[in-house]
Every structure is written in structure tokens, then in C-alpha cells.
C-alpha positions in Angstrom: -8.4 -44.5 29.6 -9.6 -44.9 26.0 -10.4 -48.4 24.8 -9.9 -49.0 21.1 -10.6 -45.4 20.3 -13.7 -45.0 22.5 -13.2 -42.4 25.3 -12.7 -44.0 28.7 -15.5 -42.0 30.2 -18.0 -43.6 27.8 -16.6 -47.1 28.4 -17.0 -46.7 32.1 -20.4 -45.0 32.1 -21.9 -47.6 29.8 -20.0 -50.5 31.3 -18.8 -51.5 27.9 -17.0 -54.8 27.5 -13.6 -53.6 26.2 -13.1 -56.9 24.3 -16.3 -56.3 22.3 -15.4 -52.8 21.0 -15.1 -52.8 17.2 -14.5 -49.9 14.9 -17.0 -50.4 12.0 -16.4 -47.2 10.0 -14.5 -44.0 9.4 -15.8 -41.0 7.5 -14.2 -37.6 6.6 -15.8 -34.6 8.1 -16.4 -31.3 6.3 -14.5 -29.3 9.0 -11.6 -31.7 8.8 -10.7 -34.8 10.8 -12.9 -37.9 10.7 -15.8 -39.5 12.4 -15.1 -43.0 13.7 -18.0 -45.4 14.4 -17.8 -48.1 16.9 -20.0 -50.9 18.1 -19.7 -52.5 21.6 -21.7 -54.6 24.1 -22.6 -53.3 27.5 -21.7 -55.7 30.3 -24.3 -53.9 32.5 -27.4 -54.9 30.5 -26.3 -56.6 27.4 -27.4 -53.8 25.1 -25.5 -53.1 21.8 -24.1 -49.6 21.7 -23.2 -47.6 18.7 -20.6 -44.9 19.5 -19.6 -42.0 17.1 -16.3 -40.3 17.9 -15.0 -37.2 16.3 -12.3 -34.6 17.2 -14.8 -32.6 19.4 -16.4 -35.5 21.3 -18.6 -38.5 21.1 -22.2 -39.5 20.8 -23.8 -42.8 21.9 -27.0 -44.8 21.2 -27.7 -48.2 22.8 -30.4 -50.7 22.1 -31.2 -54.3 23.2 -31.5 -55.1 19.4 -30.6 -52.3 17.0 -32.3 -54.1 14.1 -35.5 -55.2 15.9 -37.7 -52.9 13.7 -35.8 -53.2 10.4 -32.4 -53.4 8.7 -31.2 -50.0 9.8 -30.3 -48.3 13.1 -30.3 -44.5 12.6 -29.2 -41.6 14.8 -29.1 -37.9 14.3 -26.7 -35.3 15.9 -26.1 -31.6 15.5 -22.4 -30.9 16.0 -21.1 -27.4 15.5 -22.1 -26.2 12.1 -23.3 -29.6 10.8 -26.1 -32.0 11.1 -25.2 -35.7 10.9 -27.1 -38.8 10.1 -25.1 -41.8 11.3 -26.2 -45.4 11.3 -25.6 -49.1 11.2 -27.0 -51.5 8.6 -27.5 -55.2 8.8 -25.0 -57.4 6.9 -27.6 -58.1 4.1 -27.8 -54.4 3.3 -25.6 -53.4 0.3 -26.7 -49.8 -0.2 -28.3 -47.0 1.9 -29.9 -43.9 0.4 -31.0 -40.8 2.1 -34.2 -39.2 0.8 -34.9 -35.5 1.6 -38.3 -33.7 1.8 -37.8 -32.3 -1.7 -37.5 -35.9 -3.1 -33.8 -35.8 -3.8 -32.0 -39.1 -3.3 -28.4 -39.4 -2.1 -26.4 -42.6 -2.0 -24.7 -42.7 1.4 -21.2 -43.9 1.9 -21.2 -47.3 3.7 -18.1 -48.9 5.3 -17.2 -52.6 5.2 -18.5 -52.7 8.8 -21.9 -51.5 7.6 -21.8 -48.1 9.1 -23.2 -45.2 7.0 -22.9 -41.4 7.3 -24.4 -38.2 6.0 -23.3 -34.6 6.9 -25.3 -31.5 6.0 -24.8 -27.8 6.9 -26.9 -26.2 9.7 -26.8 -22.9 7.6 -29.3 -24.4 5.2 -31.9 -24.9 8.0 -34.0 -22.1 6.7 -34.4 -23.7 3.3 -37.0 -26.0 4.7 -35.5 -29.1 3.0 -34.6 -31.8 5.5 -33.4 -35.3 5.7 -36.6 -37.4 5.8 -35.8 -41.1 5.6 -33.1 -43.6 4.8 -33.8 -46.6 2.6 -31.9 -49.9 2.7 -31.4 -52.1 -0.4 -30.0 -55.6 -1.0 -27.5 -56.7 -3.7 -30.3 -57.0 -6.2 -31.6 -53.5 -5.6 -34.7 -54.6 -3.7 -35.8 -52.5 -0.8 -35.2 -54.2 2.5 -36.7 -51.4 4.7 -37.1 -47.7 5.3 -36.5 -45.7 8.5 -37.5 -42.2 9.3 -34.7 -39.9 10.3 -35.3 -38.6 13.8 -36.8 -35.1 13.5 -35.6 -32.3 15.8 -37.1 -29.8 13.4 -35.8 -28.8 10.0 -32.8 -31.0 9.2 -30.7 -29.6 6.3 -29.5 -31.8 3.6 -27.2 -29.6 1.6 
């Protein structure tokens, strides 16, 4: 049984505390539908889990402290014909940019719950341009931190 929009199989497998499940963002997908981002605590080990749910399924990443190494927690997924960079930002982050290997900078949409999202086409994989890093900024425009995008090879950004 689903809990707050998170598939029941994930809730059970991770031992998620149902009362801790919070939707922190919704983003439109290029193929239609939307990506929903949730955060929840595991009652098994106390980790914080970040769950991405779209019409085709769900992805999960858990960590004892998602912000232990900086202001961003970033994950990458290839889903169908797209590559997605999805993440969470600390509350003091007001903007997140994605920088690609060609130096282009894209301001990423960020929800009120501090989730952010980018979707690129797998068809551009052969271009050699890939998502390289995300940069977090505070309200004054000062850099709070940078995080490398996980690299499974050439990640398209177009």
C-alpha cells in the first residue's frame, strides 16, 4: 500500500516511518507526467531517504546525513530516453545551478521544499557534453558549495 505517494514496496523494503514521509517537490517531465520528490526517515537505521517517483517507477537514495559533505545531496538516474539529476538542498540554499563540461550554466528549478531537478536527453550522449557539477548559492549569491554529478559516462545536458 502506498504511503503519501511513495510505493508501498519501497516503504516496506526501507522500513520507512510512514509519519515522516514528506513530499518536497514536483517537476514536469519531458515525456509527460511529473516527478515527485519525497523525503522520509527509515525506522530500521535512522537514515534519511530521498525518493523520486514518476509514472514509470521510483528511485531511492539513503544517507545517515545527506548534507554531511556540503549543502547539496545529488543523485543521477537514466530513465527511458532521459537522464535526470535530482537532489535536495539545505534550507540556506536559495539557488542551484548545473554546470556542464562545455561551461554552460543552467539555473535549476527548486521547490519550496528545496528539491531541485534537471532532465536531459539520452540522444545527445554522443555530443560529449555532460552534466559536470551543481553549485549552491545563498540569498546574497555567495557560493555555499559545489558537488560533482555522479558520472556513469557521458551525461547529456541538452
